[in-house]
DOBA-48651 format. One record per residue (C-alpha): x, y, z; residue in one letter; residue number from 0. Coordinates in steps of 0.001 Angstrom, whole numbers. Layout:
N
[[X Y Z] 'A' NUM];
...
***
This chain:
321
[[10789 12050 -35599] 'X' 0];
[[10674 10845 -31977] 'X' 1];
[[7241 10980 -30321] 'X' 2];
[[6544 14012 -28127] 'X' 3];
[[7400 13514 -24436] 'X' 4];
[[4602 12476 -22119] 'X' 5];
[[3410 15026 -19578] 'X' 6];
[[4395 14557 -15913] 'X' 7];
[[1968 12669 -13622] 'X' 8];
[[-1263 14595 -13080] 'X' 9];
[[-2066 16246 -9769] 'X' 10];
[[-4497 13699 -8375] 'X' 11];
[[-5049 15044 -4876] 'X' 12];
[[-8579 16254 -5690] 'X' 13];
[[-9933 12686 -6321] 'X' 14];
[[-13207 12135 -4451] 'X' 15];
[[-13274 10028 -1304] 'X' 16];
[[-15348 7051 -187] 'X' 17];
[[-15281 3270 -402] 'X' 18];
[[-17163 585 -2375] 'X' 19];
[[-16889 -2009 388] 'X' 20];
[[-17342 -1972 4178] 'X' 21];
[[-16168 1275 5723] 'X' 22];
[[-16019 1349 9544] 'X' 23];
[[-14705 3519 12337] 'X' 24];
[[-11876 1472 13824] 'X' 25];
[[-12759 2566 17345] 'X' 26];
[[-16047 645 17061] 'X' 27];
[[-14412 -2672 16065] 'X' 28];
[[-12325 -4859 18372] 'X' 29];
[[-9974 -7634 17277] 'X' 30];
[[-12478 -10425 17979] 'X' 31];
[[-15112 -8728 15829] 'X' 32];
[[-12586 -8138 13053] 'X' 33];
[[-11557 -11806 13118] 'X' 34];
[[-15168 -12971 12944] 'X' 35];
[[-16630 -10468 10474] 'X' 36];
[[-13727 -9886 8092] 'X' 37];
[[-10689 -12178 8450] 'X' 38];
[[-12668 -15418 8624] 'X' 39];
[[-15321 -14206 6199] 'X' 40];
[[-12788 -13045 3591] 'X' 41];
[[-14336 -9558 3335] 'X' 42];
[[-12328 -6388 2692] 'X' 43];
[[-12851 -3408 4956] 'X' 44];
[[-11574 141 5418] 'X' 45];
[[-10943 892 9105] 'X' 46];
[[-11004 4646 9522] 'X' 47];
[[-8577 6061 12075] 'X' 48];
[[-7147 2626 12921] 'X' 49];
[[-3545 3821 13219] 'X' 50];
[[-4572 5909 16205] 'X' 51];
[[-5389 2793 18269] 'X' 52];
[[-2598 186 18431] 'X' 53];
[[-3059 -2690 20920] 'X' 54];
[[-723 -1196 23508] 'X' 55];
[[-2504 2166 23450] 'X' 56];
[[530 4099 22150] 'X' 57];
[[-424 6805 19710] 'X' 58];
[[890 5918 16249] 'X' 59];
[[-103 9068 14415] 'X' 60];
[[1669 12365 14841] 'X' 61];
[[1477 13697 18377] 'X' 62];
[[-1166 16223 19366] 'X' 63];
[[-400 19714 18205] 'X' 64];
[[1561 18623 15159] 'X' 65];
[[664 19875 11703] 'X' 66];
[[-2521 18183 10488] 'X' 67];
[[-1195 17513 6982] 'X' 68];
[[1409 15051 8286] 'X' 69];
[[4312 17236 7167] 'X' 70];
[[5948 17176 10603] 'X' 71];
[[5997 13386 10658] 'X' 72];
[[7229 13346 7069] 'X' 73];
[[10061 15756 7853] 'X' 74];
[[11126 13645 10815] 'X' 75];
[[11099 10418 8803] 'X' 76];
[[13091 11883 5919] 'X' 77];
[[15581 13477 8295] 'X' 78];
[[16287 9991 9657] 'X' 79];
[[16039 7872 6506] 'X' 80];
[[15779 10148 3469] 'X' 81];
[[19464 10235 2554] 'X' 82];
[[20066 6475 2347] 'X' 83];
[[19456 4295 -717] 'X' 84];
[[15946 2797 -956] 'X' 85];
[[14929 -262 -2945] 'X' 86];
[[11963 98 -5356] 'X' 87];
[[8858 -1942 -4608] 'X' 88];
[[7874 -5193 -6260] 'X' 89];
[[6816 -5576 -9919] 'X' 90];
[[7929 -2224 -11385] 'X' 91];
[[11614 -2193 -12183] 'X' 92];
[[13847 588 -10961] 'X' 93];
[[17178 1401 -9367] 'X' 94];
[[18042 1945 -5735] 'X' 95];
[[17621 5668 -5087] 'X' 96];
[[18202 8202 -2323] 'X' 97];
[[14678 8751 -1119] 'X' 98];
[[14632 12451 -227] 'X' 99];
[[16292 13421 -3490] 'X' 100];
[[13696 11425 -5450] 'X' 101];
[[10696 12846 -3583] 'X' 102];
[[12022 16404 -3968] 'X' 103];
[[11699 16035 -7746] 'X' 104];
[[7891 15967 -7305] 'X' 105];
[[7686 18843 -4842] 'X' 106];
[[9264 21537 -6994] 'X' 107];
[[12309 21787 -4721] 'X' 108];
[[14870 24256 -6020] 'X' 109];
[[17678 22514 -7873] 'X' 110];
[[15853 19175 -8115] 'X' 111];
[[15697 17303 -11423] 'X' 112];
[[12439 17050 -13341] 'X' 113];
[[10177 14229 -12115] 'X' 114];
[[9880 11029 -14148] 'X' 115];
[[6665 10472 -16072] 'X' 116];
[[5900 7237 -14231] 'X' 117];
[[6928 7561 -10569] 'X' 118];
[[8145 4675 -8440] 'X' 119];
[[7339 3758 -4866] 'X' 120];
[[9911 2211 -2519] 'X' 121];
[[9614 -339 247] 'X' 122];
[[12860 -527 2200] 'X' 123];
[[16340 926 2612] 'X' 124];
[[19046 -1161 967] 'X' 125];
[[21174 -1221 4130] 'X' 126];
[[19725 -3857 6540] 'X' 127];
[[20422 -1780 9656] 'X' 128];
[[18724 1272 8136] 'X' 129];
[[15811 -925 7037] 'X' 130];
[[15359 -2308 10557] 'X' 131];
[[15428 1209 12034] 'X' 132];
[[12955 2529 9430] 'X' 133];
[[10530 -336 10100] 'X' 134];
[[10747 225 13846] 'X' 135];
[[10243 3976 13503] 'X' 136];
[[7274 3788 11117] 'X' 137];
[[5551 1006 13065] 'X' 138];
[[6003 2292 16600] 'X' 139];
[[3006 1136 18569] 'X' 140];
[[2824 -2143 16623] 'X' 141];
[[-175 -3500 14780] 'X' 142];
[[-3424 -1482 14859] 'X' 143];
[[-5691 -2675 17659] 'X' 144];
[[-8532 -3714 15354] 'X' 145];
[[-6414 -6258 13425] 'X' 146];
[[-4094 -7346 16242] 'X' 147];
[[-5756 -10652 17091] 'X' 148];
[[-3186 -13217 18372] 'X' 149];
[[-4347 -15712 15741] 'X' 150];
[[-3534 -13242 12950] 'X' 151];
[[-295 -11546 13935] 'X' 152];
[[2998 -12321 12224] 'X' 153];
[[6073 -12875 14385] 'X' 154];
[[8661 -11658 11895] 'X' 155];
[[11872 -10249 13327] 'X' 156];
[[13107 -8971 9981] 'X' 157];
[[10590 -6143 9902] 'X' 158];
[[11123 -4396 13210] 'X' 159];
[[9820 -7405 15141] 'X' 160];
[[6219 -6590 14243] 'X' 161];
[[5605 -8220 10864] 'X' 162];
[[5704 -4846 9098] 'X' 163];
[[6534 -3721 5562] 'X' 164];
[[6840 -144 4232] 'X' 165];
[[5691 1617 1064] 'X' 166];
[[6638 5216 347] 'X' 167];
[[6371 7225 -2847] 'X' 168];
[[5332 10501 -4475] 'X' 169];
[[1999 11501 -5974] 'X' 170];
[[1321 9226 -8957] 'X' 171];
[[3324 6243 -7707] 'X' 172];
[[1738 2943 -6756] 'X' 173];
[[1565 -814 -7162] 'X' 174];
[[203 -2639 -10225] 'X' 175];
[[-2597 -5177 -9846] 'X' 176];
[[-1381 -8286 -7967] 'X' 177];
[[-2540 -10725 -5299] 'X' 178];
[[-1209 -12786 -2383] 'X' 179];
[[-2208 -13723 1170] 'X' 180];
[[-4191 -11533 3554] 'X' 181];
[[-2662 -8166 4501] 'X' 182];
[[-3430 -4975 6345] 'X' 183];
[[-2067 -1630 5149] 'X' 184];
[[-2136 1606 7147] 'X' 185];
[[-1411 5078 5771] 'X' 186];
[[810 7199 8006] 'X' 187];
[[523 10296 5829] 'X' 188];
[[-796 11140 2365] 'X' 189];
[[-3833 9881 434] 'X' 190];
[[-4132 6676 -1600] 'X' 191];
[[-6554 5145 -4112] 'X' 192];
[[-7166 1383 -3977] 'X' 193];
[[-8743 -916 -6562] 'X' 194];
[[-9765 -4438 -5524] 'X' 195];
[[-11047 -7481 -7411] 'X' 196];
[[-12350 -10651 -5687] 'X' 197];
[[-10414 -13930 -6040] 'X' 198];
[[-12638 -15219 -8865] 'X' 199];
[[-11466 -12273 -11019] 'X' 200];
[[-7986 -11802 -9548] 'X' 201];
[[-5152 -11333 -12001] 'X' 202];
[[-1779 -9673 -12440] 'X' 203];
[[-1294 -6455 -14367] 'X' 204];
[[518 -6810 -17691] 'X' 205];
[[4284 -6750 -17357] 'X' 206];
[[5725 -3255 -16801] 'X' 207];
[[2277 -1610 -16688] 'X' 208];
[[2314 1413 -14391] 'X' 209];
[[-890 2144 -12421] 'X' 210];
[[-1236 5432 -14321] 'X' 211];
[[-1647 3395 -17525] 'X' 212];
[[-4069 821 -16107] 'X' 213];
[[-7620 17 -17162] 'X' 214];
[[-8767 165 -13547] 'X' 215];
[[-7654 3799 -13251] 'X' 216];
[[-9532 4615 -16468] 'X' 217];
[[-12621 2975 -14935] 'X' 218];
[[-12203 5066 -11795] 'X' 219];
[[-12022 8288 -13778] 'X' 220];
[[-15073 7314 -15836] 'X' 221];
[[-17037 6665 -12653] 'X' 222];
[[-16137 10072 -11277] 'X' 223];
[[-17818 11618 -14329] 'X' 224];
[[-21220 10270 -13231] 'X' 225];
[[-23623 12117 -10965] 'X' 226];
[[-22787 11658 -7328] 'X' 227];
[[-19010 11874 -7744] 'X' 228];
[[-16971 9482 -5600] 'X' 229];
[[-16859 5729 -5359] 'X' 230];
[[-19810 5493 -2989] 'X' 231];
[[-22267 7319 -5232] 'X' 232];
[[-23397 7811 -8805] 'X' 233];
[[-21918 4835 -10638] 'X' 234];
[[-21727 2623 -7545] 'X' 235];
[[-23933 -375 -6768] 'X' 236];
[[-24067 -2707 -9766] 'X' 237];
[[-21061 -1039 -11372] 'X' 238];
[[-18983 -1759 -8275] 'X' 239];
[[-19978 -5432 -8431] 'X' 240];
[[-19013 -5772 -12115] 'X' 241];
[[-15703 -3918 -12022] 'X' 242];
[[-13029 -3049 -9485] 'X' 243];
[[-14113 -1957 -6037] 'X' 244];
[[-12521 1352 -5180] 'X' 245];
[[-11573 2999 -1911] 'X' 246];
[[-9781 6233 -1038] 'X' 247];
[[-7569 5789 2019] 'X' 248];
[[-6904 8825 4172] 'X' 249];
[[-4035 9329 6625] 'X' 250];
[[-4604 7150 9688] 'X' 251];
[[-6835 4611 7879] 'X' 252];
[[-6119 878 7589] 'X' 253];
[[-7328 -1309 4719] 'X' 254];
[[-7724 -5054 5134] 'X' 255];
[[-7297 -7059 1911] 'X' 256];
[[-8410 -10722 2230] 'X' 257];
[[-6402 -13624 760] 'X' 258];
[[-6015 -13607 -3030] 'X' 259];
[[-8078 -10471 -3618] 'X' 260];
[[-6264 -8670 -6425] 'X' 261];
[[-5413 -5094 -5513] 'X' 262];
[[-3615 -2096 -6963] 'X' 263];
[[-2799 1300 -5508] 'X' 264];
[[-2093 4846 -6639] 'X' 265];
[[-811 7605 -4377] 'X' 266];
[[-3069 10632 -4692] 'X' 267];
[[-524 12496 -2590] 'X' 268];
[[2985 11636 -1463] 'X' 269];
[[2584 9080 1298] 'X' 270];
[[4070 6482 3613] 'X' 271];
[[2174 3340 4539] 'X' 272];
[[2968 437 6834] 'X' 273];
[[1496 -3029 6483] 'X' 274];
[[1698 -6633 7553] 'X' 275];
[[737 -10097 6401] 'X' 276];
[[-1872 -11825 8517] 'X' 277];
[[-1224 -15371 9631] 'X' 278];
[[-3752 -18004 8599] 'X' 279];
[[-3829 -21696 7788] 'X' 280];
[[-2740 -21039 4177] 'X' 281];
[[-72 -18392 4791] 'X' 282];
[[3620 -18804 5380] 'X' 283];
[[5144 -16409 7892] 'X' 284];
[[6281 -12965 6798] 'X' 285];
[[9741 -13919 8056] 'X' 286];
[[9963 -16684 5414] 'X' 287];
[[8611 -14423 2702] 'X' 288];
[[11084 -11632 3384] 'X' 289];
[[14018 -14026 3768] 'X' 290];
[[13284 -15549 362] 'X' 291];
[[12297 -12334 -1423] 'X' 292];
[[13961 -9260 135] 'X' 293];
[[12699 -7005 -2668] 'X' 294];
[[9022 -7815 -2392] 'X' 295];
[[6071 -9405 -670] 'X' 296];
[[4481 -12776 -821] 'X' 297];
[[6542 -14440 -3531] 'X' 298];
[[7427 -17614 -1633] 'X' 299];
[[3908 -17924 -264] 'X' 300];
[[2306 -17656 -3663] 'X' 301];
[[4837 -19804 -5475] 'X' 302];
[[3995 -22575 -2999] 'X' 303];
[[231 -22170 -2983] 'X' 304];
[[-890 -20800 -6326] 'X' 305];
[[-621 -21882 -9914] 'X' 306];
[[2248 -21677 -12378] 'X' 307];
[[817 -18588 -14081] 'X' 308];
[[1188 -16635 -10828] 'X' 309];
[[4808 -17704 -10570] 'X' 310];
[[5560 -16617 -14134] 'X' 311];
[[4001 -13219 -13397] 'X' 312];
[[5889 -12534 -10192] 'X' 313];
[[9214 -14068 -11325] 'X' 314];
[[9989 -11025 -13475] 'X' 315];
[[10596 -9042 -10275] 'X' 316];
[[13345 -11458 -9245] 'X' 317];
[[15586 -11958 -12309] 'X' 318];
[[18327 -14536 -12191] 'X' 319];
[[21687 -12861 -11694] 'X' 320];
***
């Protein structure tokens, strides 16, 4: 007899908040301080509220008076870009899909198909013109002020002229463990769990492993069973040093991931995030990365700089036609 079907992804929106590494209010950190304390030191940090303070002063988050849960911004984005085909993100295989129709499967929309057991996230519309417009819309205001140091900004024109990439998906979607050059990632709406490992312990997830099936997620759930709850309490301290370092990203927050820190994500709620590669002496420009690997991030950079094992791991996302 065939095995019984797996249940749909669990409702994860009640996961506790907090962060195992530095956790700062973005308003208290300027670009020079970020460059000195984090980019040059190779230290991860969560910058709370950073999307509210781009370098030009234009508000990036939903305008004042809008619904606090981000639903107004979501509705606007999907009205503009929800009915075009979107390409799935790197490392987990999938087919190009109409975004709104896919997300509706997880929201109980009348007439929608049942959701898949292992949801996918997406990172760009298939049509280049739609992709350019989506990048520009999601990244209006440019890079967050705290990370927008001239020595760090990418000059890519492929991603709305601001060195930006997109990631959007339902509750339970995410990215498997992987690593590449330094990036920032800001959450426009939703809630997201991050797991990080330092370069000395960086690795790729096994082929085809969804974040919901990962050992790091099991470790996160075990930690939440200890006294003190979230990632900053109970099983923190020494446990955080030995295993993954966790952080819950809220809407408006930016995470900085230093070069070659392995990281994985899981959406605790449906969400859209924007992000960019930081320029440094070891990084190729985002323009070159996107031109060589339109489905993903960092492949050319890592193939040039890292070892053959990395290339074998990432090559499965770019099969030969």
